C-alpha positions as CSV (number, residue, x, y, z in Angstrom):
1,M,118.9,95.9,114.2
2,S,122.5,94.6,114.7
3,F,124.3,92.8,111.8
4,L,126.6,90.5,112.4
5,N,130.0,91.5,110.8
6,D,133.5,89.5,110.4
7,Q,136.8,90.2,111.5
8,K,137.0,93.2,108.8
9,H,134.3,94.8,109.7
10,R,131.9,93.7,107.1
11,Y,129.0,93.0,107.4
12,V,128.2,88.9,106.5
13,R,125.0,87.7,105.1
14,I,123.4,84.6,106.2
15,P,121.9,82.1,103.8
16,T,118.7,80.8,104.8
17,P,118.6,76.7,104.6
18,L,115.7,76.0,101.5
19,K,112.5,75.0,102.6
20,R,111.5,71.9,101.5
21,E,108.5,70.6,100.0
22,S,106.5,69.5,102.9
23,N,103.2,68.5,100.7
24,A,102.2,65.0,100.8
25,Y,101.5,65.5,96.8
26,S,105.1,65.8,96.2
27,Y,105.7,63.0,98.0
28,K,103.1,60.6,96.2
29,Q,104.9,62.3,92.9
30,L,108.2,61.0,94.2
31,N,107.4,57.9,95.0
32,L,105.1,57.5,91.3
33,I,108.4,58.4,89.6
34,K,110.3,55.3,91.7
35,L,107.8,53.1,90.9
36,H,107.8,54.5,86.8
37,K,111.6,53.7,87.0
38,R,111.1,50.4,88.6
39,S,108.5,49.1,86.5
40,I,110.7,49.8,83.1
41,D,114.3,48.5,84.4
42,W,111.8,45.5,85.5
43,F,110.9,45.2,81.7
44,R,114.2,46.2,80.6
45,R,115.5,43.1,82.3
46,Q,113.0,40.2,81.5
47,T,113.2,41.2,77.9
48,G,116.7,41.8,77.6
49,I,116.1,44.7,75.3
50,T,118.7,48.0,75.7
51,D,117.6,51.3,76.4
52,Y,118.2,52.4,72.6
53,G,115.7,49.1,71.7
54,L,113.1,50.4,73.9
55,Y,113.4,54.5,73.1
56,W,111.8,52.6,69.4
57,L,109.9,50.4,71.2
58,S,107.8,52.9,72.7
59,F,108.4,55.5,69.7
60,I,106.4,52.3,67.5
61,A,104.0,51.7,70.2
62,G,103.2,56.2,70.3
63,V,102.6,56.0,66.1
64,L,100.8,52.3,66.4
65,I,98.2,54.3,69.4
66,T,98.3,57.8,67.4
67,F,97.1,55.6,64.0
68,I,94.6,54.4,65.5
69,L,93.2,57.6,67.6
70,E,93.1,59.0,64.6
71,R,91.7,56.6,62.4
72,L,88.6,56.3,65.0
73,F,88.1,60.4,65.6
74,L,89.0,61.7,62.6
75,H,87.6,59.4,60.1
């Protein structure tokens, strides 16, 4: 087996290219992420809310949903 050498007769390691996932599942995942980002951006533009306001809105919605679920299942 022969290895490549450079001009100073040192062994040269050829990097192998990274494998891309040809899995259709990952392609669908990327489309879902893009769709989610577009829908958030659309909602933000329609309401005129800032990113910071959107964070608070999602936090409050999460607290309310958690409270409702806790009341339904634990009481």
